[in-house]
LOVEXZA-626864 format. One record per atom (N, C-alpha, C): residue number from 1; chain; atom name; x, y, z. Coordinates in steps of 0.05 Angstrom, whole numbers. Layout:
<NUM, A, CA, <X, Y, Z>> ...
This chain:
<1, A, N, <17, -23, 0>> <1, A, CA, <0, 0, 0>> <1, A, C, <18, 25, 0>> <2, A, N, <10, 44, -15>> <2, A, CA, <27, 67, -20>> <2, A, C, <35, 82, 5>> <3, A, N, <15, 92, 20>> <3, A, CA, <22, 110, 42>> <3, A, C, <14, 98, 69>> <4, A, N, <9, 72, 70>> <4, A, CA, <3, 58, 95>> <4, A, C, <-23, 67, 109>> <5, A, N, <-42, 78, 94>> <5, A, CA, <-67, 86, 105>> <5, A, C, <-88, 64, 99>> <6, A, N, <-107, 61, 117>> <6, A, CA, <-129, 42, 112>> <6, A, C, <-146, 53, 89>> <7, A, N, <-150, 36, 69>> <7, A, CA, <-166, 45, 45>> <7, A, C, <-188, 24, 40>> <8, A, N, <-207, 32, 24>> <8, A, CA, <-230, 14, 18>> <8, A, C, <-220, -9, 0>> <9, A, N, <-236, -29, -1>> <9, A, CA, <-230, -52, -18>> <9, A, C, <-228, -43, -47>> <10, A, N, <-247, -26, -55>> <10, A, CA, <-247, -16, -83>> <10, A, C, <-221, -2, -90>> <11, A, N, <-212, 16, -72>> <11, A, CA, <-186, 30, -76>> <11, A, C, <-163, 11, -77>> <12, A, N, <-164, -10, -60>> <12, A, CA, <-142, -30, -59>> <12, A, C, <-141, -45, -86>> <13, A, N, <-165, -52, -96>> <13, A, CA, <-165, -66, -122>> <13, A, C, <-154, -49, -144>> <14, A, N, <-161, -24, -145>> <14, A, CA, <-151, -6, -165>> <14, A, C, <-120, -3, -162>> <15, A, N, <-111, -1, -138>> <15, A, CA, <-82, 1, -133>> <15, A, C, <-68, -24, -143>> <16, A, N, <-79, -47, -137>> <16, A, CA, <-67, -72, -146>> <16, A, C, <-66, -74, -176>> <17, A, N, <-86, -64, -189>> <17, A, CA, <-87, -66, -219>> <17, A, C, <-65, -49, -232>> <18, A, N, <-56, -28, -218>> <18, A, CA, <-35, -10, -229>> <18, A, C, <-7, -22, -226>> <19, A, N, <-4, -42, -208>> <19, A, CA, <22, -54, -204>> <19, A, C, <29, -73, -227>> <20, A, N, <51, -67, -240>> <20, A, CA, <60, -84, -262>> <20, A, C, <82, -103, -254>> <21, A, N, <100, -94, -237>> <21, A, CA, <123, -110, -230>> <21, A, C, <126, -111, -200>> <22, A, N, <136, -134, -190>> <22, A, CA, <142, -137, -162>> <22, A, C, <169, -124, -156>> <23, A, N, <176, -122, -131>> <23, A, CA, <202, -109, -123>> <23, A, C, <226, -123, -135>> <24, A, N, <224, -149, -139>> <24, A, CA, <247, -164, -150>> <24, A, C, <249, -162, -181>> <25, A, N, <231, -147, -193>> <25, A, CA, <231, -142, -222>> <25, A, C, <215, -162, -238>> <26, A, N, <204, -183, -226>> <26, A, CA, <188, -202, -241>> <26, A, C, <160, -191, -245>> <27, A, N, <146, -201, -265>> <27, A, CA, <119, -193, -271>> <27, A, C, <100, -200, -248>> <28, A, N, <81, -183, -244>> <28, A, CA, <60, -187, -223>> <28, A, C, <37, -201, -237>> <29, A, N, <30, -225, -229>> <29, A, CA, <9, -240, -243>> <29, A, C, <-18, -235, -231>> <30, A, N, <-39, -242, -246>> <30, A, CA, <-66, -239, -237>> <30, A, C, <-71, -257, -213>> <31, A, N, <-58, -280, -212>> <31, A, CA, <-61, -298, -189>> <31, A, C, <-50, -284, -164>> <32, A, N, <-27, -271, -166>> <32, A, CA, <-16, -257, -143>> <32, A, C, <-34, -234, -134>> <33, A, N, <-45, -220, -153>> <33, A, CA, <-64, -198, -146>> <33, A, C, <-88, -210, -131>> <34, A, N, <-98, -232, -141>> <34, A, CA, <-122, -245, -129>> <34, A, C, <-116, -251, -100>> <35, A, N, <-93, -264, -94>> <35, A, CA, <-86, -272, -67>> <35, A, C, <-82, -247, -49>> <36, A, N, <-70, -226, -59>> <36, A, CA, <-66, -202, -44>> <36, A, C, <-93, -189, -37>> <37, A, N, <-111, -190, -57>> <37, A, CA, <-138, -178, -52>> <37, A, C, <-154, -195, -32>> <38, A, N, <-151, -221, -33>> <38, A, CA, <-164, -239, -13>> <38, A, C, <-153, -233, 15>> <39, A, N, <-127, -230, 17>> <39, A, CA, <-115, -224, 43>> <39, A, C, <-125, -198, 54>> <40, A, N, <-127, -178, 37>> <40, A, CA, <-137, -152, 45>> <40, A, C, <-166, -153, 54>> <41, A, N, <-182, -168, 39>> <41, A, CA, <-211, -171, 45>> <41, A, C, <-214, -185, 73>> <42, A, N, <-197, -205, 78>> <42, A, CA, <-198, -218, 104>> <42, A, C, <-189, -199, 126>> <43, A, N, <-169, -182, 121>> <43, A, CA, <-160, -162, 140>> <43, A, C, <-183, -143, 147>> <44, A, N, <-197, -133, 126>> <44, A, CA, <-219, -114, 130>> <44, A, C, <-242, -127, 146>> <45, A, N, <-246, -153, 144>> <45, A, CA, <-268, -166, 156>> <45, A, C, <-264, -174, 185>> <46, A, N, <-241, -169, 196>> <46, A, CA, <-235, -176, 224>> <46, A, C, <-253, -159, 243>> <47, A, N, <-265, -172, 263>> <47, A, CA, <-280, -156, 283>> <47, A, C, <-261, -139, 299>> <48, A, N, <-271, -116, 307>> <48, A, CA, <-254, -97, 322>> <48, A, C, <-249, -107, 350>> <49, A, N, <-224, -103, 359>> <49, A, CA, <-216, -109, 386>> <49, A, C, <-200, -86, 397>> <50, A, N, <-201, -81, 422>> <50, A, CA, <-188, -58, 435>> <50, A, C, <-158, -59, 429>> <51, A, N, <-146, -83, 429>> <51, A, CA, <-117, -85, 426>> <51, A, C, <-107, -77, 397>> <52, A, N, <-126, -73, 379>> <52, A, CA, <-119, -63, 352>> <52, A, C, <-112, -33, 353>> <53, A, N, <-121, -20, 374>> <53, A, CA, <-118, 10, 376>> <53, A, C, <-98, 19, 397>> <54, A, N, <-97, 5, 419>> <54, A, CA, <-79, 13, 441>> <54, A, C, <-67, -13, 453>> <55, A, N, <-43, -11, 464>> <55, A, CA, <-30, -34, 477>> <55, A, C, <-48, -45, 500>> <56, A, N, <-53, -71, 499>> <56, A, CA, <-70, -84, 520>> <56, A, C, <-57, -110, 529>> <57, A, N, <-63, -117, 553>> <57, A, CA, <-56, -143, 564>> <57, A, C, <-83, -155, 574>> <58, A, N, <-91, -178, 563>> <58, A, CA, <-116, -191, 569>> <58, A, C, <-140, -172, 567>> <59, A, N, <-139, -155, 545>> <59, A, CA, <-162, -137, 540>> <59, A, C, <-162, -112, 556>> <60, A, N, <-142, -108, 573>> <60, A, CA, <-141, -84, 590>> <60, A, C, <-118, -66, 579>> <61, A, N, <-124, -41, 573>> <61, A, CA, <-104, -23, 563>> <61, A, C, <-82, -18, 584>> <62, A, N, <-57, -17, 574>> <62, A, CA, <-34, -11, 592>> <62, A, C, <-19, 13, 582>> <63, A, N, <-6, 27, 600>> <63, A, CA, <10, 50, 593>> <63, A, C, <39, 41, 591>> <64, A, N, <54, 57, 577>> <64, A, CA, <83, 52, 575>> <64, A, C, <95, 57, 603>> <65, A, N, <111, 39, 613>> <65, A, CA, <123, 43, 640>> <65, A, C, <142, 67, 639>> <66, A, N, <142, 81, 661>> <66, A, CA, <160, 104, 664>> <66, A, C, <189, 94, 662>> <67, A, N, <207, 112, 654>> <67, A, CA, <235, 104, 653>> <67, A, C, <244, 96, 681>> <68, A, N, <261, 75, 682>> <68, A, CA, <270, 65, 707>> <68, A, C, <290, 84, 720>> <69, A, N, <285, 90, 745>> <69, A, CA, <303, 107, 761>> <69, A, C, <303, 96, 789>> <70, A, N, <325, 86, 798>> <70, A, CA, <327, 72, 824>> <70, A, C, <317, 89, 847>> <71, A, N, <322, 115, 845>> <71, A, CA, <314, 133, 867>> <71, A, C, <283, 133, 870>> <72, A, N, <268, 131, 847>> <72, A, CA, <239, 132, 849>> <72, A, C, <227, 105, 852>> <73, A, N, <239, 84, 839>> <73, A, CA, <227, 58, 840>> <73, A, C, <235, 42, 865>> <74, A, N, <257, 48, 876>> <74, A, CA, <266, 35, 901>> <74, A, C, <263, 5, 901>> <75, A, N, <247, -5, 921>> <75, A, CA, <245, -34, 924>> <75, A, C, <232, -48, 901>> <76, A, N, <217, -33, 886>> <76, A, CA, <203, -45, 863>> <76, A, C, <223, -58, 844>> <77, A, N, <245, -44, 839>> <77, A, CA, <268, -56, 826>> <77, A, C, <267, -57, 796>> <78, A, N, <290, -60, 785>> <78, A, CA, <295, -61, 757>> <78, A, C, <281, -85, 744>> <79, A, N, <281, -108, 757>> <79, A, CA, <269, -132, 745>> <79, A, C, <239, -129, 740>> <80, A, N, <225, -117, 759>> <80, A, CA, <196, -112, 755>> <80, A, C, <192, -92, 732>> <81, A, N, <208, -71, 731>> <81, A, CA, <206, -52, 710>> <81, A, C, <211, -65, 683>> <82, A, N, <231, -82, 682>> <82, A, CA, <238, -97, 657>> <82, A, C, <215, -114, 648>> <83, A, N, <201, -128, 667>> <83, A, CA, <178, -145, 660>> <83, A, C, <156, -128, 648>> <84, A, N, <150, -106, 662>> <84, A, CA, <128, -88, 652>> <84, A, C, <135, -76, 625>> <85, A, N, <160, -68, 622>> <85, A, CA, <168, -57, 597>> <85, A, C, <167, -77, 574>> <86, A, N, <174, -102, 580>> <86, A, CA, <173, -123, 560>> <86, A, C, <143, -129, 553>> <87, A, N, <126, -130, 573>> <87, A, CA, <97, -135, 568>> <87, A, C, <86, -112, 551>> <88, A, N, <94, -87, 556>> <88, A, CA, <84, -65, 541>> <88, A, C, <93, -67, 512>> <89, A, N, <119, -73, 507>> <89, A, CA, <129, -75, 480>> <89, A, C, <114, -97, 464>> <90, A, N, <109, -120, 477>> <90, A, CA, <94, -142, 464>> <90, A, C, <66, -132, 457>> <91, A, N, <53, -119, 475>> <91, A, CA, <26, -109, 471>> <91, A, C, <25, -88, 448>> <92, A, N, <45, -71, 448>> <92, A, CA, <47, -50, 427>> <92, A, C, <51, -63, 399>> <93, A, N, <65, -85, 398>> <93, A, CA, <69, -99, 372>> <93, A, C, <43, -111, 361>> <94, A, N, <22, -114, 377>> <94, A, CA, <-3, -124, 368>> <94, A, C, <-22, -102, 357>> <95, A, N, <-15, -77, 362>> <95, A, CA, <-31, -54, 354>> <95, A, C, <-30, -52, 323>> <96, A, N, <-53, -48, 311>> <96, A, CA, <-55, -47, 281>> <96, A, C, <-57, -19, 270>> <97, A, N, <-65, 0, 287>> <97, A, CA, <-69, 28, 278>> <97, A, C, <-55, 48, 295>> <98, A, N, <-44, 68, 282>> <98, A, CA, <-30, 90, 297>> <98, A, C, <-49, 113, 302>> <99, A, N, <-44, 128, 323>> <99, A, CA, <-58, 153, 328>> <99, A, C, <-83, 151, 345>> <100, A, N, <-90, 128, 355>> <100, A, CA, <-113, 125, 372>> <100, A, C, <-105, 131, 401>> <101, A, N, <-122, 144, 416>> <101, A, CA, <-116, 152, 443>> <101, A, C, <-135, 139, 463>> <102, A, N, <-125, 128, 484>> <102, A, CA, <-141, 117, 506>> <102, A, C, <-143, 137, 528>> <103, A, N, <-168, 142, 537>> <103, A, CA, <-173, 162, 558>> <103, A, C, <-190, 149, 580>> <104, A, N, <-184, 156, 605>> <104, A, CA, <-199, 146, 628>> <104, A, C, <-212, 170, 641>> <105, A, N, <-238, 167, 647>> <105, A, CA, <-254, 186, 661>> <105, A, C, <-266, 173, 686>> <106, A, N, <-279, 188, 703>> <106, A, CA, <-291, 176, 727>> <106, A, C, <-311, 154, 721>> <107, A, N, <-329, 159, 702>> <107, A, CA, <-351, 141, 697>> <107, A, C, <-347, 123, 673>> <108, A, N, <-328, 129, 656>> <108, A, CA, <-324, 112, 632>> <108, A, C, <-296, 116, 621>> <109, A, N, <-288, 98, 603>> <109, A, CA, <-263, 100, 588>> <109, A, C, <-270, 101, 559>> <110, A, N, <-252, 113, 543>> <110, A, CA, <-258, 114, 514>> <110, A, C, <-233, 113, 498>> <111, A, N, <-236, 105, 472>> <111, A, CA, <-215, 106, 453>> <111, A, C, <-224, 126, 431>> <112, A, N, <-206, 145, 424>> <112, A, CA, <-214, 165, 404>> <112, A, C, <-192, 168, 383>> <113, A, N, <-201, 179, 361>> <113, A, CA, <-183, 184, 338>> <113, A, C, <-192, 210, 325>> <114, A, N, <-174, 230, 324>> <114, A, CA, <-181, 256, 312>> <114, A, C, <-207, 267, 324>> <115, A, N, <-209, 267, 350>> <115, A, CA, <-232, 278, 364>> <115, A, C, <-258, 263, 360>> <116, A, N, <-257, 239, 349>> <116, A, CA, <-281, 223, 346>> <116, A, C, <-278, 198, 363>> <117, A, N, <-298, 194, 380>> <117, A, CA, <-298, 170, 398>> <117, A, C, <-304, 145, 382>> <118, A, N, <-287, 125, 384>> <118, A, CA, <-289, 100, 369>> <118, A, C, <-302, 79, 387>> <119, A, N, <-293, 78, 412>> <119, A, CA, <-303, 57, 431>> <119, A, C, <-306, 70, 458>> <120, A, N, <-324, 59, 473>> <120, A, CA, <-329, 69, 500>> <120, A, C, <-334, 46, 519>> <121, A, N, <-326, 49, 544>> <121, A, CA, <-328, 27, 564>> <121, A, C, <-347, 37, 586>> <122, A, N, <-370, 23, 588>> <122, A, CA, <-388, 26, 611>> <122, A, C, <-391, -3, 621>> <123, A, N, <-371, -14, 634>> <123, A, CA, <-372, -42, 642>> <123, A, C, <-361, -61, 621>> <124, A, N, <-370, -59, 596>> <124, A, CA, <-359, -74, 574>> <124, A, C, <-354, -55, 551>> <125, A, N, <-334, -62, 534>> <125, A, CA, <-327, -45, 512>> <125, A, C, <-349, -46, 490>> <126, A, N, <-355, -23, 479>> <126, A, CA, <-374, -20, 458>> <126, A, C, <-362, -3, 436>> <127, A, N, <-360, -14, 412>> <127, A, CA, <-350, 2, 389>> <127, A, C, <-374, 16, 377>> <128, A, N, <-372, 42, 375>> <128, A, CA, <-393, 59, 365>> <128, A, C, <-394, 59, 335>> <129, A, N, <-415, 48, 323>> <129, A, CA, <-420, 46, 295>> <129, A, C, <-397, 33, 279>> <130, A, N, <-381, 17, 293>> <130, A, CA, <-359, 3, 280>> <130, A, C, <-359, -26, 290>> <131, A, N, <-359, -44, 272>> <131, A, CA, <-359, -73, 280>> <131, A, C, <-335, -88, 269>> <132, A, N, <-326, -80, 245>> <132, A, CA, <-303, -93, 233>> <132, A, C, <-284, -71, 223>> <133, A, N, <-259, -79, 216>> <133, A, CA, <-239, -60, 208>> <133, A, C, <-249, -43, 185>> <134, A, N, <-264, -55, 166>> <134, A, CA, <-273, -40, 143>> <134, A, C, <-290, -15, 150>> <135, A, N, <-303, -16, 173>> <135, A, CA, <-318, 7, 183>> <135, A, C, <-301, 32, 189>> <136, A, N, <-275, 28, 192>> <136, A, CA, <-256, 50, 199>> <136, A, C, <-245, 64, 174>> <137, A, N, <-251, 54, 150>> <137, A, CA, <-240, 65, 126>> <137, A, C, <-244, 95, 124>> <138, A, N, <-267, 104, 132>> <138, A, CA, <-274, 133, 130>> <138, A, C, <-255, 150, 146>> <139, A, N, <-242, 139, 167>> <139, A, CA, <-224, 154, 184>> <139, A, C, <-195, 155, 172>> <140, A, N, <-189, 136, 154>> <140, A, CA, <-163, 134, 141>> <140, A, C, <-140, 133, 161>> <141, A, N, <-142, 115, 181>> <141, A, CA, <-119, 114, 200>> <141, A, C, <-94, 102, 187>> <142, A, N, <-72, 108, 199>> <142, A, CA, <-46, 97, 189>> <142, A, C, <-43, 69, 201>> <143, A, N, <-34, 51, 183>> <143, A, CA, <-30, 23, 192>> <143, A, C, <-2, 20, 203>> <144, A, N, <0, 3, 224>> <144, A, CA, <27, -3, 235>> <144, A, C, <40, -24, 218>> <145, A, N, <65, -30, 224>> <145, A, CA, <80, -51, 210>> <145, A, C, <66, -78, 215>> <146, A, N, <55, -82, 238>> <146, A, CA, <40, -107, 244>> <146, A, C, <17, -111, 225>> <147, A, N, <2, -90, 220>> <147, A, CA, <-21, -91, 202>> <147, A, C, <-11, -96, 174>> <148, A, N, <10, -83, 166>> <148, A, CA, <21, -86, 139>> <148, A, C, <30, -115, 134>> <149, A, N, <41, -128, 155>> <149, A, CA, <50, -155, 153>> <149, A, C, <26, -174, 148>> <150, A, N, <3, -168, 160>> <150, A, CA, <-21, -184, 156>> <150, A, C, <-31, -182, 127>> <151, A, N, <-27, -159, 115>> <151, A, CA, <-37, -154, 88>> <151, A, C, <-18, -165, 66>> <152, A, N, <8, -164, 71>> <152, A, CA, <28, -173, 51>> <152, A, C, <27, -202, 46>> 
């Protein structure tokens, strides 16, 4: 994909049609186009999950651990910080979209993108007018390397 933005299936098909050669210089066949389009269609059809937007462990959003400083962390120690930092990095690798923000309020939590609320938590997560990845096309979010690997 040209600029790593989420695009509609129609735009993806048009983009694939324009590709004549692969990176190694060989011709791009219709069979290869078909399989790329099928992969993209399957990607778009995935049901939305919170971990696609923000780093999560067991469905619960986590924040990046503060930088380790012995004076502030004291007994907590470097090993605990390292475990938390490792868990955060693993969770961040599962995120498919860049630019989504997780916010916590007294009565609810939410995920937003460009001032639009995408999901809200009142006991259980509810995605507002979005059920599958394809529903996010109108927002044109940037795809992470993890998402691009699923499409390639």
